[in-house]
N, C-alpha and C positions, 0 to 999 in steps of 0.2 A: 749597461748590462742587469744591472744590478735595479735600477728604476724600470725597468720593462718587465721584469721578474715580482715586482712589487707590483704593480699595475695587473697584470695576470691575475696574481695573487687573490688583490682586492675584487677582483671581476668575479672569480670561482667562486669565492667565500660568500658575494651577494648569492650568486647562483644557489648555494648550496642548498635551504632552506625550501626554495621553489621546487628544484629537481628531486628532494627524498622527501615533500609533502603531495606535489603535483600528483604522482602515479598510488599515493593513498587514496586521495580525494576522489582521484577515479572510479579507484578500484570499489570504496565506498556507495559511491553512485548508481554502480553498476550493479552492486550486491541488495541494494535496502532501498536506492530511489525510488528508481524505476521499476522493481516489481511492486511498490507501496505505491502509485500512480496508476500503476498497470491494474490492481486490483481494485482501488476505486474507482477507476472510470468504467469497469465490468459491471460492479457492482450497481450501476445507475441503468445496467441495459437487463434486456429479457432475452434469453436464447432458448431459442424451439428447438428444444429435442431431437426433434424429426428431422428438420432441417435445415440445421444450426444457426437458421437467420438471426440475425441481432436486430433488436428494436428496444429503442432509447427513452425507459420508462421516469425517468429520474427516480425519486423519491419512493416512489410505488413500491418497490424492492421494502423498504426499509418501514414502509406504514404496514406493510400486510405481513410483516415479522412481529412488530410491536403491537399491533391492534387484530382482535380477531370480528368479524362481523358474523352474526347471524345471517345463517343463508348463504353467507358469500365461498370463495374460494378458498380462503386460512380458515384452518382447522384450529390453529391453535396462536394464540397471540400473548406475550410477555405481561400484557395487563388485562389478560383473560382470567375468569375466577378462578379454571379449571388450573391455570399453569403452577399455581402453588404447590396443590396435590398431586398433579403429576410429576413436579421435580424431586417431590419429596418421595414418592413412591422408586422414582427412578435413583436416586443417593442413598434409600435404605435398604 
């Protein structure tokens, strides 16, 4: 009887860490990893505000954010000459 209890105790000891850490890892994946991946995937797409249709545009969204083109659809880019002026006015 004592040998059976010791075997059961050893099995439970080996399962203790996975049973306590497992739910925490699942929680972290659900709360942090999934939304982060979803955000990165949606940042590579363009959603039409009228029809809500999605179009894959790759890194075009980031290019429009960083680099302003004269006469283009981007009003302001981080590397445009006006960016520092606009940021200073906003902060000040």
